[in-house]
VEXROVEX-674102 format. One record per residue (C-alpha): x, y, z; residue in one letter. Coordinates in nm, 3 decimals, always signed. Layout:
<zamars>
ZAMAR	c1	c2	c3	residuo
ZAMAR	X	Y	Z	A
...
</zamars>
This chain:
<zamars>
ZAMAR	c1	c2	c3	residuo
ZAMAR	+6.130	-3.933	-3.745	M
ZAMAR	+5.807	-3.852	-3.924	S
ZAMAR	+5.482	-3.844	-3.730	K
ZAMAR	+5.117	-3.882	-3.831	L
ZAMAR	+4.891	-3.609	-3.825	T
ZAMAR	+4.518	-3.663	-3.707	N
ZAMAR	+4.412	-3.660	-4.065	F
ZAMAR	+4.647	-3.945	-4.153	A
ZAMAR	+4.554	-4.139	-3.842	E
ZAMAR	+4.185	-4.108	-3.929	N
ZAMAR	+4.241	-4.215	-4.300	A
ZAMAR	+4.449	-4.518	-4.188	L
ZAMAR	+4.200	-4.622	-3.910	V
ZAMAR	+3.915	-4.608	-4.149	D
ZAMAR	+4.115	-4.817	-4.404	F
ZAMAR	+4.115	-5.101	-4.157	I
ZAMAR	+3.745	-5.029	-4.101	R
ZAMAR	+3.692	-5.129	-4.469	G
ZAMAR	+3.677	-4.799	-4.612	Q
ZAMAR	+3.886	-4.685	-4.936	S
ZAMAR	+4.221	-4.511	-4.874	L
ZAMAR	+4.304	-4.232	-5.131	T
ZAMAR	+4.675	-4.164	-5.172	L
ZAMAR	+4.840	-3.911	-5.403	P
ZAMAR	+5.062	-4.009	-5.696	A
ZAMAR	+5.337	-3.799	-5.531	S
ZAMAR	+5.386	-3.673	-5.192	W
ZAMAR	+5.474	-3.289	-5.151	Y
ZAMAR	+5.745	-3.198	-4.911	F
ZAMAR	+5.708	-2.852	-4.740	A
ZAMAR	+5.943	-2.645	-4.528	L
ZAMAR	+5.754	-2.517	-4.221	C
ZAMAR	+5.780	-2.286	-3.923	S
ZAMAR	+5.557	-2.504	-3.716	S
ZAMAR	+5.395	-2.848	-3.755	A
ZAMAR	+5.189	-3.081	-3.518	D
ZAMAR	+4.916	-3.342	-3.527	D
ZAMAR	+4.670	-3.073	-3.657	T
ZAMAR	+4.862	-2.960	-3.959	G
ZAMAR	+5.160	-2.716	-4.054	A
ZAMAR	+5.256	-2.361	-4.126	T
ZAMAR	+5.478	-2.322	-4.418	E
ZAMAR	+5.747	-2.078	-4.472	V
ZAMAR	+5.689	-1.790	-4.701	T
ZAMAR	+5.898	-1.600	-4.955	G
ZAMAR	+5.965	-1.534	-5.328	T
ZAMAR	+6.010	-1.860	-5.518	G
ZAMAR	+5.906	-2.102	-5.231	Y
ZAMAR	+5.725	-2.421	-5.342	A
ZAMAR	+5.674	-2.773	-5.224	R
ZAMAR	+5.880	-3.045	-5.368	V
ZAMAR	+5.715	-3.346	-5.526	A
ZAMAR	+5.841	-3.698	-5.469	V
ZAMAR	+5.673	-3.976	-5.667	I
ZAMAR	+5.524	-4.268	-5.459	R
ZAMAR	+5.742	-4.544	-5.587	A
ZAMAR	+5.978	-4.838	-5.493	L
ZAMAR	+6.266	-4.627	-5.631	T
ZAMAR	+6.175	-4.315	-5.432	S
ZAMAR	+6.166	-4.464	-5.085	F
ZAMAR	+6.350	-4.748	-4.936	S
ZAMAR	+6.230	-5.083	-4.835	G
ZAMAR	+6.229	-5.188	-4.470	T
ZAMAR	+6.527	-5.413	-4.531	Q
ZAMAR	+6.762	-5.117	-4.551	G
ZAMAR	+6.834	-4.761	-4.675	A
ZAMAR	+6.829	-4.689	-5.049	T
ZAMAR	+6.686	-5.039	-5.127	T
ZAMAR	+6.424	-5.060	-5.409	T
ZAMAR	+6.270	-5.392	-5.378	A
ZAMAR	+5.950	-5.459	-5.200	V
ZAMAR	+5.978	-5.450	-4.821	S
ZAMAR	+6.097	-5.755	-4.646	T
ZAMAR	+6.268	-5.636	-4.346	G
ZAMAR	+6.186	-5.591	-3.973	T
ZAMAR	+6.275	-5.213	-3.928	S
ZAMAR	+5.926	-5.084	-3.997	H
ZAMAR	+6.079	-4.793	-4.168	E
ZAMAR	+6.134	-4.630	-4.499	T
ZAMAR	+6.360	-4.325	-4.600	R
ZAMAR	+6.403	-4.102	-4.915	N
ZAMAR	+6.623	-4.276	-5.177	N
ZAMAR	+6.722	-3.942	-5.333	A
ZAMAR	+6.805	-3.603	-5.198	A
ZAMAR	+6.512	-3.366	-5.177	I
ZAMAR	+6.608	-3.010	-5.299	T
ZAMAR	+6.382	-2.710	-5.299	W
ZAMAR	+6.412	-2.434	-5.566	P
ZAMAR	+6.646	-2.136	-5.514	A
ZAMAR	+6.500	-1.872	-5.305	A
ZAMAR	+6.410	-1.544	-5.453	G
ZAMAR	+6.475	-1.205	-5.348	A
ZAMAR	+6.469	-1.161	-4.962	G
ZAMAR	+6.495	-1.527	-4.908	G
ZAMAR	+6.255	-1.741	-4.708	W
ZAMAR	+6.135	-1.728	-4.353	T
ZAMAR	+6.288	-1.960	-4.104	A
ZAMAR	+6.190	-2.341	-4.095	A
ZAMAR	+6.219	-2.588	-3.805	T
ZAMAR	+5.987	-2.860	-3.935	K
ZAMAR	+5.924	-3.067	-4.251	L
ZAMAR	+5.568	-3.161	-4.347	A
ZAMAR	+5.431	-3.388	-4.620	V
ZAMAR	+5.113	-3.298	-4.807	F
ZAMAR	+4.895	-3.474	-5.067	D
ZAMAR	+4.884	-3.177	-5.309	A
ZAMAR	+5.118	-2.923	-5.448	S
ZAMAR	+4.934	-2.651	-5.271	S
ZAMAR	+4.647	-2.673	-5.015	G
ZAMAR	+4.554	-3.028	-4.966	G
ZAMAR	+4.592	-3.239	-4.649	N
ZAMAR	+4.896	-3.267	-4.429	C
ZAMAR	+4.973	-3.639	-4.355	W
ZAMAR	+5.323	-3.636	-4.190	F
ZAMAR	+5.551	-3.410	-4.006	Y
ZAMAR	+5.901	-3.412	-3.850	M
ZAMAR	+6.164	-3.200	-3.716	D
ZAMAR	+6.444	-3.067	-3.954	L
ZAMAR	+6.797	-3.172	-3.858	P
ZAMAR	+6.867	-2.805	-3.765	A
ZAMAR	+6.670	-2.478	-3.799	A
ZAMAR	+6.724	-2.326	-4.146	V
ZAMAR	+6.673	-1.989	-4.320	T
ZAMAR	+6.719	-2.000	-4.687	V
ZAMAR	+6.884	-1.692	-4.826	A
ZAMAR	+6.810	-1.532	-5.153	A
ZAMAR	+6.957	-1.732	-5.450	A
ZAMAR	+7.023	-2.038	-5.213	S
ZAMAR	+6.880	-2.376	-5.206	V
ZAMAR	+6.814	-2.622	-4.927	Y
ZAMAR	+6.853	-2.989	-4.960	T
ZAMAR	+6.771	-3.292	-4.740	L
ZAMAR	+7.026	-3.567	-4.801	A
ZAMAR	+6.950	-3.925	-4.897	V
ZAMAR	+6.789	-4.120	-4.612	S
ZAMAR	+6.745	-3.783	-4.408	A
ZAMAR	+6.357	-3.835	-4.401	V
ZAMAR	+6.250	-4.130	-4.170	L
ZAMAR	+5.910	-4.272	-4.151	F
ZAMAR	+5.847	-4.557	-3.908	Q
ZAMAR	+5.517	-4.737	-3.849	L
ZAMAR	+5.417	-4.962	-3.562	G
ZAMAR	+5.753	-5.092	-3.432	L
ZAMAR	+5.639	-5.105	-3.077	T
ZAMAR	+5.260	-5.104	-3.109	G
ZAMAR	+5.189	-5.464	-3.187	G
ZAMAR	+5.185	-5.423	-3.562	M
ZAMAR	+5.353	-5.732	-3.732	T
ZAMAR	+5.641	-5.707	-3.961	D
ZAMAR	+5.413	-5.828	-4.235	Y
ZAMAR	+5.165	-5.559	-4.190	L
ZAMAR	+5.420	-5.290	-4.159	A
ZAMAR	+5.581	-5.402	-4.473	N
ZAMAR	+5.246	-5.385	-4.650	K
ZAMAR	+5.149	-5.058	-4.507	M
ZAMAR	+5.489	-4.882	-4.567	I
ZAMAR	+5.489	-4.999	-4.936	D
ZAMAR	+5.129	-4.895	-4.993	L
ZAMAR	+5.171	-4.541	-4.830	I
ZAMAR	+5.506	-4.446	-4.969	W
ZAMAR	+5.596	-4.686	-5.247	R
ZAMAR	+5.270	-4.722	-5.439	A
ZAMAR	+5.250	-5.099	-5.394	E
ZAMAR	+4.893	-5.247	-5.382	T
ZAMAR	+4.747	-5.379	-5.056	F
ZAMAR	+4.387	-5.456	-4.987	T
ZAMAR	+4.266	-5.472	-4.638	W
ZAMAR	+4.076	-5.796	-4.578	P
ZAMAR	+3.690	-5.768	-4.550	A
ZAMAR	+3.707	-5.992	-4.236	T
ZAMAR	+3.996	-6.047	-4.000	T
ZAMAR	+4.013	-6.326	-3.740	Y
ZAMAR	+4.105	-6.310	-3.376	V
ZAMAR	+4.307	-6.602	-3.230	R
ZAMAR	+4.431	-6.684	-2.877	L
ZAMAR	+4.780	-6.793	-2.802	V
ZAMAR	+4.964	-6.937	-2.510	T
ZAMAR	+5.320	-6.797	-2.571	T
ZAMAR	+5.456	-6.451	-2.641	T
ZAMAR	+5.444	-6.341	-3.003	P
ZAMAR	+5.673	-6.084	-3.163	T
ZAMAR	+5.654	-5.860	-3.459	N
ZAMAR	+5.826	-6.130	-3.662	A
ZAMAR	+5.667	-6.460	-3.530	A
ZAMAR	+5.324	-6.563	-3.388	G
ZAMAR	+5.262	-6.740	-3.058	G
ZAMAR	+5.136	-7.093	-3.007	V
ZAMAR	+4.766	-7.097	-3.100	E
ZAMAR	+4.519	-7.288	-2.882	V
ZAMAR	+4.390	-7.612	-3.046	T
ZAMAR	+4.114	-7.857	-2.995	G
ZAMAR	+3.851	-7.838	-2.729	G
ZAMAR	+3.596	-7.656	-2.956	A
ZAMAR	+3.834	-7.368	-3.022	Y
ZAMAR	+3.794	-7.170	-3.339	T
ZAMAR	+3.906	-6.817	-3.431	R
ZAMAR	+3.648	-6.542	-3.411	Q
ZAMAR	+3.563	-6.330	-3.713	A
ZAMAR	+3.582	-5.946	-3.691	L
ZAMAR	+3.431	-5.764	-3.990	T
ZAMAR	+3.624	-5.466	-4.132	S
ZAMAR	+3.340	-5.207	-4.112	S
ZAMAR	+3.232	-4.887	-3.960	L
ZAMAR	+2.972	-5.096	-3.759	T
ZAMAR	+3.209	-5.330	-3.617	D
ZAMAR	+3.509	-5.116	-3.542	L
ZAMAR	+3.495	-4.768	-3.390	S
ZAMAR	+3.597	-4.441	-3.514	G
ZAMAR	+3.884	-4.251	-3.347	T
ZAMAR	+3.636	-4.007	-3.188	Q
ZAMAR	+3.490	-4.249	-2.927	A
ZAMAR	+3.459	-4.612	-2.849	S
ZAMAR	+3.127	-4.753	-2.999	G
ZAMAR	+3.112	-4.487	-3.275	S
ZAMAR	+3.000	-4.595	-3.620	T
ZAMAR	+3.069	-4.275	-3.831	A
ZAMAR	+3.380	-4.194	-4.028	A
ZAMAR	+3.673	-4.122	-3.800	S
ZAMAR	+3.706	-3.761	-3.695	S
ZAMAR	+3.898	-3.783	-3.367	G
ZAMAR	+4.251	-3.744	-3.237	T
ZAMAR	+4.310	-4.072	-3.063	S
ZAMAR	+4.439	-4.273	-3.373	G
ZAMAR	+4.248	-4.571	-3.218	R
ZAMAR	+3.989	-4.815	-3.319	T
ZAMAR	+3.844	-5.103	-3.130	S
ZAMAR	+3.568	-5.371	-3.137	N
ZAMAR	+3.218	-5.226	-3.105	N
ZAMAR	+3.068	-5.560	-2.995	A
ZAMAR	+3.189	-5.832	-2.772	A
ZAMAR	+3.401	-6.108	-2.941	I
ZAMAR	+3.314	-6.441	-2.773	T
ZAMAR	+3.497	-6.768	-2.825	F
ZAMAR	+3.333	-7.120	-2.783	P
ZAMAR	+3.282	-7.290	-2.442	V
ZAMAR	+3.589	-7.509	-2.412	P
ZAMAR	+3.530	-7.859	-2.412	S
ZAMAR	+3.896	-7.939	-2.318	A
ZAMAR	+4.164	-7.749	-2.145	N
ZAMAR	+4.307	-7.460	-2.355	W
ZAMAR	+4.604	-7.388	-2.124	G
ZAMAR	+4.717	-7.053	-2.013	T
ZAMAR	+4.630	-6.774	-2.263	L
ZAMAR	+4.877	-6.478	-2.283	T
ZAMAR	+4.806	-6.283	-2.598	H
ZAMAR	+4.558	-6.234	-2.880	A
ZAMAR	+4.653	-6.199	-3.243	E
ZAMAR	+4.456	-6.073	-3.558	V
ZAMAR	+4.509	-6.256	-3.892	L
ZAMAR	+4.360	-6.232	-4.231	D
ZAMAR	+4.226	-6.586	-4.243	A
ZAMAR	+4.025	-6.838	-4.042	S
ZAMAR	+4.313	-7.088	-4.075	V
ZAMAR	+4.671	-7.014	-4.145	L
ZAMAR	+4.687	-6.667	-4.295	G
ZAMAR	+4.908	-6.365	-4.237	N
ZAMAR	+4.939	-6.211	-3.886	R
ZAMAR	+4.836	-5.845	-3.871	L
ZAMAR	+4.845	-5.726	-3.505	W
ZAMAR	+4.918	-5.883	-3.168	W
ZAMAR	+4.862	-5.779	-2.815	A
ZAMAR	+4.900	-5.909	-2.457	P
ZAMAR	+4.593	-5.986	-2.250	L
ZAMAR	+4.520	-5.775	-1.952	G
ZAMAR	+4.644	-6.076	-1.762	A
ZAMAR	+4.726	-6.440	-1.838	P
ZAMAR	+4.415	-6.650	-1.806	K
ZAMAR	+4.411	-7.033	-1.750	T
ZAMAR	+4.113	-7.183	-1.940	V
ZAMAR	+3.985	-7.529	-1.860	N
ZAMAR	+3.723	-7.750	-1.993	A
ZAMAR	+3.374	-7.610	-1.927	G
ZAMAR	+3.501	-7.272	-1.838	A
ZAMAR	+3.290	-6.960	-1.925	I
ZAMAR	+3.351	-6.870	-2.288	S
ZAMAR	+3.662	-6.643	-2.323	P
ZAMAR	+3.535	-6.293	-2.439	T
ZAMAR	+3.667	-5.953	-2.538	F
ZAMAR	+3.414	-5.701	-2.409	A
ZAMAR	+3.337	-5.403	-2.649	A
ZAMAR	+3.642	-5.159	-2.663	N
ZAMAR	+3.892	-5.406	-2.523	T
ZAMAR	+4.060	-5.515	-2.846	L
ZAMAR	+4.205	-5.201	-2.986	G
ZAMAR	+4.464	-5.096	-3.242	F
ZAMAR	+4.620	-4.755	-3.262	T
ZAMAR	+4.799	-4.547	-3.547	F
ZAMAR	+5.010	-4.269	-3.377	A
</zamars>
């Protein structure tokens, strides 16, 4: 399964902080002797080169199943390569041993975004080729981290399949009294002066990965962003029930769910209670 590098985490976190996300027309697959969150070391040898795969619906599968080419509508939070990925024949002397696969945004140099273990260690001998079979490359995003199916489908199609997705300028936090899932939301509080609370998608309002409260572009290793200021709901004028989770949506009413998370502990809120509040750095989202 492919993992995100620190570079990719920072780019994606800043995307939800309202910054532009620059993605290549093709991803470039590299054979590597080592790879981790900080980058990768490629194999060497005559004739070695990265392999380009165009970002397109036809190149990578939808979340609904392997080799599918329609926009993502599934619940797997994953995509795979729709065609075999084959490196050129090795030249004289072959190539040094590879144990990892890395994905870059350029044919040489550039930034490493993803990495994964190869199915088995491989040494490509002179005049030989190496091929990763259809569906051998697996990228999964947010299956267990509170990312909704809606958001995973949009992000996977954006990153791998060149579909357009614009992050909302403002998101909205809501409180629910039942447990949500990736597929379906909880029961939202109604009445009693309740309203969703706005959270601006900006460097100022959401922290960089380097530290809570930071307002610069992300440069850290945590993959996490959180609210830089308290998020406070109105004073309840009627009983709201027992709150169990928070969700983030793209509209003040209705809208699409983006994230969900349990509260630290269920909280019963009755009329006249102190306004429910998320203190700074308590509503966080992580790419990892």
